[in-house]
C-alpha positions in Angstrom: -44.3 -23.8 -14.3 -42.0 -21.1 -13.0 -43.6 -18.1 -11.5 -42.1 -14.7 -11.4 -42.5 -12.1 -8.7 -43.7 -8.7 -9.5 -41.2 -7.3 -7.0 -37.7 -6.5 -8.3 -34.9 -8.7 -7.0 -32.7 -6.8 -4.5 -29.1 -6.9 -5.4 -26.5 -5.3 -3.2 -22.9 -5.7 -2.1 -24.2 -5.9 1.5 -26.5 -8.8 0.7 -23.8 -10.6 -1.2 -21.4 -10.1 1.7 -23.8 -11.5 4.3 -24.2 -14.6 2.1 -20.4 -14.9 1.8 -19.8 -14.5 5.6 -17.1 -12.5 7.4 -14.5 -12.8 4.7 -16.8 -11.1 2.2 -17.8 -8.4 4.7 -14.2 -7.6 5.5 -13.4 -7.4 1.8 -16.4 -5.1 1.2 -15.2 -3.0 4.2 -11.7 -2.6 2.8 -12.7 -2.1 -0.8 -15.3 0.6 0.0 -13.0 2.7 2.1 -15.5 2.5 4.9 -14.9 4.7 8.0 -16.7 2.3 10.3 -19.3 -0.5 10.7 -22.5 -0.7 12.6 -23.9 -4.2 13.4 -27.4 -4.6 14.9 -28.2 -8.0 16.3 -31.7 -9.0 17.7 -31.4 -12.2 19.7 -34.7 -13.9 20.4 -35.6 -16.3 23.2 -32.8 -15.4 25.5 -32.3 -16.9 29.0 -34.4 -14.6 31.3 -31.9 -15.0 34.2 -29.0 -13.9 32.1 -30.6 -10.8 30.5 -31.9 -9.7 34.0 -28.4 -9.8 35.6 -26.3 -6.6 35.5 -23.2 -8.7 36.4 -23.8 -11.1 33.5 -24.3 -8.2 31.1 -21.0 -6.6 32.2 -19.2 -10.0 31.9 -20.7 -10.3 28.4 -19.2 -6.9 27.4 -15.7 -7.8 28.6 -15.8 -11.1 26.8 -17.2 -9.6 23.6 -14.6 -6.8 23.5 -11.9 -9.4 24.0 -13.3 -11.6 21.2 -13.6 -8.8 18.6 -10.4 -7.0 19.9 -11.9 -3.8 21.0 -10.4 -1.7 23.8 -12.9 -0.7 26.4 -12.9 2.9 27.6 -14.2 3.5 31.0 -16.7 1.5 32.9 -19.7 -0.3 31.4 -23.0 1.4 32.3 -25.9 -1.0 33.0 -29.3 0.5 34.1 -32.6 -1.3 34.8 -35.6 0.9 34.0 -38.9 1.1 32.2 -42.3 1.6 33.7 -44.1 0.1 30.7 -43.6 -3.7 30.7 -43.1 -3.6 26.9 -39.8 -1.7 27.3 -38.8 -2.7 30.9 -35.3 -4.2 31.3 -31.6 -3.4 31.4 -29.9 -1.1 29.0 -26.1 -1.1 28.6 -23.6 1.2 27.1 -19.8 0.6 26.8 -17.6 3.1 25.2 -14.7 1.6 23.2 -11.7 3.4 21.8 -13.2 3.1 18.3 -16.8 4.1 19.3 -19.4 2.2 21.4 -21.4 -0.9 22.1 -24.9 -0.7 23.4 -27.9 -3.0 24.1 -31.3 -3.2 25.5 -32.7 -6.3 27.1 -36.5 -6.6 26.9 -38.0 -8.5 29.8 -41.4 -9.0 28.2 -40.0 -10.8 25.2 -36.7 -12.1 26.5 -35.0 -10.4 23.5 -31.6 -8.7 23.3 -31.1 -5.7 21.0 -27.4 -5.3 20.6 -25.6 -2.6 18.5 -21.8 -2.6 17.9 -20.4 0.5 16.2 -16.7 0.8 15.5 -14.3 2.5 13.0 -12.2 -0.7 13.3 -13.3 -3.7 11.3 -14.5 -6.7 13.2 -16.4 -9.9 12.5 -20.1 -9.3 12.8 -21.0 -13.0 12.4 -18.6 -14.0 15.2 -20.1 -11.3 17.4 -23.6 -12.4 16.7 -22.9 -16.1 17.3 -21.1 -15.3 20.5 -23.9 -13.1 21.8 -26.5 -15.7 20.9 -24.6 -18.4 22.8 -23.9 -16.1 25.8 -27.5 -15.1 26.3 -28.9 -18.6 25.5 -30.9 -17.3 22.5 -32.9 -19.5 20.2 -32.1 -17.5 17.1 -31.0 -14.0 15.9 -31.4 -11.5 13.1 -28.4 -9.4 12.1 -27.9 -6.4 9.9 -24.8 -4.4 9.3 -24.1 -1.0 7.7 -20.8 0.3 6.5 -20.4 3.9 7.4 -18.6 6.2 5.0 
């Protein structure tokens, strides 16, 4: 017997695009006349040594920008702070010609919270897969929003 949920099925171009991968996301970006795109990536189970190294975080930024073809503007800022262990860890900001990339690296959970915002289209799946591999994560969740 088939059961039916009382909750309505969610249908959206964004969900369809995620299922279709980067080609579908790029198509949606172009068809919608988007001004930009924000991708948020939460990477779980990261390598503690990597996310606690300012040098590694800076190297990540350079390699990510090269991968997604973003031109860095100025120096990458990486600061370690947080008195409360729940939020303690490095935070990073890198301006790019088309906006910015930022992240927070939570020591307590070994989780990376990465945001990429740009008015130039890029591959969010490629960025997420690269970040997961770089930080040695076990898995990630990714959302993106087209900005209009």
